[in-house]
N, C-alpha and C positions, 0 to 999 in steps of 0.2 A: 656780844656786842661787834664781832666781826662776821655774824651769819649773814647770808644773801638777803634775809628779810630787813636785817638792820641795815645793810650795807645801801640795799634799794631806797630807804628812808631819805638818801642824800641830805643829811643834815649838814649845817656848816658849823664851823669850829665851836662856836657859842653853844648852839643847841646840842652838839655832842658832848661837851662838857656838863651841861646841866643834865644830861642823860646819866652821864657817870656819877655825878653827885647824888642822884637819885638811886641809882643802882647800887653804890658802893657804902654811901654816906646815910640814905635814908633822910635827906635834905635838902634844902635849897643851898646854892652855893653861896659862900661868902665872897664880897666884892674882891678882896686882896687874893684869895684863892683862885677864883675864877680868873682874874687879869692875869695872875701868874702863869697859869697853864695857857691861856690864850697868846701870851707872849712867846710859849715853848712851840706850840704850834704854828703861830705866823710867822716864827723866824725858821721853820723848816723842821722843827721836831716832828717826829712821826705819831699818830694816834695810837700804835702798839707802845711807844716810849711812854705815853701819857697813862694809858691803860695799865701799864706796870708799875707806874708812880702811884697811882691810886691804889693798887694791890698790896703795894708795898709800905704805905703810909701808915702810921702808928695810930689814927684815927680809926682805919679800916681793921688794923690787927686788934684793937680794944673791942671792935663789935665782934669780931670772930670770937675773941676769947670770952665775950660775955655768954657765949652760946656753948662755952665749954670745948670748943675746937681747936 
């Protein structure tokens, strides 16, 4: 997510979040979740903070656990 290749894509906040939903959840974003994370970013939250939030989410934890990890 923070590789030079990804950073050079210059994604806006919405596109960045859609990418995270695909990477972490393997799905399209739900409107309420997307809007919540957009509010975090648009009010000065960092992308690092949002990535951490995705990685620590219950949904992602369940996905990881389903692989026995």
